[in-house]
C-alpha positions as CSV (number, residue, x, y, z in Angstrom):
1,X,-33.8,56.9,62.7
2,X,-30.5,55.3,61.8
3,X,-28.3,56.9,59.2
4,X,-25.6,54.2,59.2
5,X,-27.8,51.2,58.6
6,X,-29.7,50.5,55.4
7,X,-33.5,50.6,55.6
8,X,-34.7,48.1,53.0
9,X,-38.2,49.6,53.2
10,X,-36.9,52.9,51.8
11,X,-35.3,54.0,48.6
12,X,-31.8,54.9,49.8
13,X,-28.4,55.8,48.4
14,X,-25.1,54.8,50.0
15,X,-23.0,57.9,50.8
16,X,-19.4,57.4,51.8
17,X,-17.7,60.2,53.7
18,X,-14.2,59.6,55.0
19,X,-14.2,56.3,56.9
20,X,-18.0,56.5,57.4
21,X,-20.8,55.0,55.3
22,X,-24.2,56.7,55.6
23,X,-27.6,55.9,53.9
24,X,-29.7,58.8,52.7
25,X,-33.4,58.5,52.0
26,X,-34.2,59.8,48.5
27,X,-37.5,60.1,46.5
28,X,-39.1,56.7,46.1
29,X,-39.3,56.8,42.3
30,X,-35.8,58.2,41.7
31,X,-33.5,55.5,40.3
32,X,-30.9,57.3,38.2
33,X,-27.7,56.5,39.9
34,X,-25.5,58.9,37.8
35,X,-27.8,61.8,38.6
36,X,-27.9,60.9,42.3
37,X,-24.1,60.7,42.4
38,X,-23.7,64.2,40.8
39,X,-26.3,65.6,43.3
40,X,-24.3,64.1,46.2
41,X,-21.2,65.8,44.8
42,X,-23.0,69.1,44.8
43,X,-23.9,68.6,48.4
44,X,-20.4,67.6,49.4
45,X,-19.2,70.9,47.9
46,X,-22.0,73.0,49.5
47,X,-22.3,71.3,52.9
48,X,-19.2,69.2,53.8
49,X,-20.0,66.5,56.4
50,X,-19.1,67.6,59.9
51,X,-18.1,65.5,62.9
52,X,-18.0,66.4,66.5
53,X,-19.6,65.9,69.9
54,X,-23.3,65.8,70.8
55,X,-24.6,64.2,67.6
56,X,-22.8,66.7,65.3
57,X,-22.4,64.0,62.6
58,X,-26.1,63.2,62.7
59,X,-27.4,66.8,62.4
60,X,-24.9,67.5,59.7
61,X,-25.9,64.5,57.7
62,X,-29.7,65.0,57.9
63,X,-29.2,68.6,56.7
64,X,-27.2,67.2,53.8
65,X,-29.8,64.6,53.1
66,X,-32.5,67.3,53.0
67,X,-30.6,69.4,50.5
68,X,-29.9,66.3,48.4
69,X,-33.6,65.6,48.2
70,X,-34.3,69.3,47.2
71,X,-31.8,68.9,44.4
72,X,-33.3,65.5,43.2
73,X,-36.9,66.9,43.3
74,X,-35.7,69.9,41.3
75,X,-34.0,67.7,38.7
76,X,-37.1,65.5,38.5
77,X,-39.2,68.5,37.6
78,X,-36.8,70.6,35.5
79,X,-34.3,68.0,34.1
80,X,-31.4,70.1,35.2
81,X,-29.5,70.8,38.5
82,X,-30.2,73.9,40.5
83,X,-27.3,76.3,41.3
84,X,-27.0,79.5,43.3
85,X,-28.1,80.5,46.8
86,X,-30.9,78.6,48.5
87,X,-32.4,79.0,51.9
88,X,-33.2,76.0,54.1
89,X,-36.2,76.8,56.1
90,X,-38.6,74.7,58.3
91,X,-42.3,75.2,57.8
92,X,-42.1,78.8,56.5
93,X,-45.9,79.4,56.7
94,X,-47.3,76.5,58.6
95,X,-45.9,76.2,62.1
96,X,-46.6,72.4,62.2
97,X,-47.1,70.1,59.2
98,X,-50.5,68.8,58.4
99,X,-51.8,65.8,60.2
100,X,-54.8,63.5,59.7
101,X,-57.5,63.6,62.3
102,X,-58.2,60.0,63.3
103,X,-61.9,60.7,63.8
104,X,-63.1,62.9,61.0
105,X,-60.3,62.4,58.5
106,X,-60.0,66.1,58.0
107,X,-56.7,67.9,57.5
108,X,-55.8,70.6,60.0
109,X,-53.2,73.3,59.8
110,X,-51.8,75.6,62.4
111,X,-50.7,78.9,60.8
112,X,-47.5,80.6,62.1
113,X,-48.2,83.7,64.2
114,X,-46.8,87.0,62.8
115,X,-44.1,87.6,65.3
116,X,-41.8,90.6,65.3
117,X,-39.2,88.8,63.2
118,X,-39.2,85.7,60.9
119,X,-36.4,83.1,61.2
120,X,-33.4,83.9,59.0
121,X,-33.2,80.4,57.6
122,X,-29.9,78.7,56.6
123,X,-28.3,79.8,53.4
124,X,-26.4,77.4,51.2
125,X,-24.6,78.0,47.9
126,X,-25.1,75.3,45.3
127,X,-22.3,75.3,42.7
128,X,-22.9,75.0,39.0
129,X,-21.6,71.8,37.3
130,X,-18.7,73.8,35.8
131,X,-17.7,75.0,39.3
132,X,-18.0,71.5,40.7
133,X,-15.8,70.1,37.9
134,X,-13.1,72.6,38.7
135,X,-13.1,71.7,42.4
136,X,-13.1,67.9,41.7
137,X,-10.1,68.4,39.3
138,X,-8.2,70.4,42.0
139,X,-9.0,67.8,44.6
140,X,-7.8,65.0,42.3
141,X,-4.6,67.0,41.6
142,X,-3.9,67.2,45.4
143,X,-4.5,63.5,45.8
144,X,-2.2,62.7,42.9
145,X,0.5,64.9,44.5
146,X,0.1,63.7,48.1
147,X,0.3,60.0,47.0
148,X,3.3,60.3,44.7
149,X,6.6,58.8,45.7
150,X,8.4,62.1,45.2
151,X,6.1,63.9,47.7
152,X,6.2,61.1,50.2
153,X,10.0,61.0,50.2
154,X,10.2,64.6,51.2
155,X,7.1,64.3,53.5
156,X,8.8,61.5,55.5
157,X,11.6,63.9,56.5
158,X,9.1,66.2,58.2
159,X,7.7,63.5,60.5
160,X,8.8,63.0,64.1
161,X,9.3,59.6,65.5
162,X,9.4,58.1,69.0
163,X,12.0,55.6,67.9
164,X,15.5,56.4,69.3
165,X,17.3,54.7,66.4
166,X,15.5,57.0,63.9
167,X,18.3,59.5,64.3
168,X,21.1,57.0,64.8
169,X,24.4,57.4,63.0
170,X,27.5,55.3,62.6
171,X,28.2,52.0,60.9
172,X,26.6,49.8,63.6
173,X,23.6,51.8,64.8
174,X,23.0,53.5,61.5
175,X,23.7,50.7,59.1
176,X,22.4,47.8,61.1
177,X,19.5,49.3,62.9
178,X,18.4,52.6,61.5
179,X,18.5,51.6,57.8
180,X,16.2,48.6,58.2
181,X,14.0,50.7,60.5
182,X,13.7,53.4,57.8
183,X,12.9,51.0,55.0
184,X,10.1,49.3,57.0
185,X,8.7,52.6,58.3
186,X,8.6,54.1,54.8
187,X,6.5,51.2,53.5
188,X,4.1,51.6,56.5
189,X,3.9,55.4,56.4
190,X,3.5,55.6,52.6
191,X,0.6,53.0,52.6
192,X,-1.0,54.8,55.6
193,X,-0.8,58.3,54.0
194,X,-2.2,57.0,50.6
195,X,-5.2,55.4,52.3
196,X,-5.8,58.4,54.5
197,X,-5.7,60.9,51.7
198,X,-8.1,58.8,49.6
199,X,-10.5,58.5,52.5
200,X,-10.4,62.1,53.9
201,X,-9.0,64.2,51.1
202,X,-6.4,65.7,53.4
203,X,-3.0,64.7,54.9
204,X,-3.0,63.2,58.4
205,X,-2.2,65.3,61.4
206,X,-1.0,64.7,65.0
207,X,0.1,61.5,66.6
208,X,-0.6,58.1,65.1
209,X,0.6,54.7,66.5
210,X,1.7,51.8,64.4
211,X,2.3,48.3,65.7
212,X,5.3,46.9,63.7
213,X,6.5,43.3,63.5
214,X,10.3,43.7,63.3
215,X,11.0,40.0,62.6
216,X,13.8,39.6,60.1
217,X,15.2,36.2,59.1
218,X,18.8,37.1,59.4
219,X,18.4,39.9,62.0
220,X,16.3,38.5,64.9
221,X,17.9,41.1,67.2
222,X,15.9,43.9,65.5
223,X,12.9,42.8,67.6
224,X,14.8,43.6,70.8
225,X,16.4,46.8,69.5
226,X,13.3,48.5,68.0
227,X,10.0,49.6,69.6
228,X,7.0,47.5,68.6
229,X,4.7,50.6,69.0
230,X,6.1,53.3,66.7
231,X,4.5,56.7,67.5
232,X,4.7,59.1,64.6
233,X,3.8,62.8,64.7
234,X,2.5,64.2,61.5
235,X,2.7,68.0,60.9
236,X,-0.4,70.2,61.1
237,X,-2.2,71.4,58.0
238,X,-0.4,74.8,57.9
239,X,3.0,73.0,57.8
240,X,1.7,70.6,55.1
241,X,1.0,73.5,52.7
C-alpha cells in the first residue's frame, strides 16, 4: 500500500510533513476539510512523523493515519474532538478480524486466549484545542524569529565555511573578494534557512553544500578565486537555542 501516491478509489487527505507529501485514507463519507485539517494538527502534536531506516517513515505514518481516523470517527459521532489519553490496541478481544467464509457466507471469529498478560498497548495523549492553539502560536513565533533579518544576521556569524576567503582581511582580499562572497552567501543562506524552517519547523544542522555561480559582469576573476561548491556547517540544535 503506497502512502506517497494518491489512490483515486479512496477518500484521502493530503498530508505534508517536512519535504514529504503523504496521502492518508479517511472515512469515505467525511468531507469537512476544516475538521480534517484540525484533526491532522492534533495528530502532528501527539505523534510527530518519524523518519529513519527499515521503513520507519511508513510505520510512523500508518500509526498516525490510524489515530487520525479515530479522531474523525469520534467527531462524526459526537461533533467534538476527543482529548486526553488514548490507548492504541490491535484486536483487543478478537485475535483475528472477522472474515467471510466463501462457501457458507458465515462470519467466523477466533477469540484471543487468556494468556498470563495482555499487551500493554500504545498510549497517546491527544491535546485539547486550547493546548493545540498555544503550541501552534509558539511554533509560529519561532518561525517568525528564525526567518527575521535580525536573527539571520547574527546566525550567519555562527556558521563555518569551507571558503578560504571567508576570513580574508585587507583591502584586496577583504574588499575585492570577501565582501562580494559575503553578500552572495548571505542571500543564499537566508533563502535556504527560511525555506528549511518553514518545511521542518527547525533550524538546519550539520554540513550543507551549495553550488554557486560566481559570475560578475565587472569581476570575472571571482569565478577563479572562489569555490563553486561552498560547504557550510550549521550549528547543532543545542547551540541554536
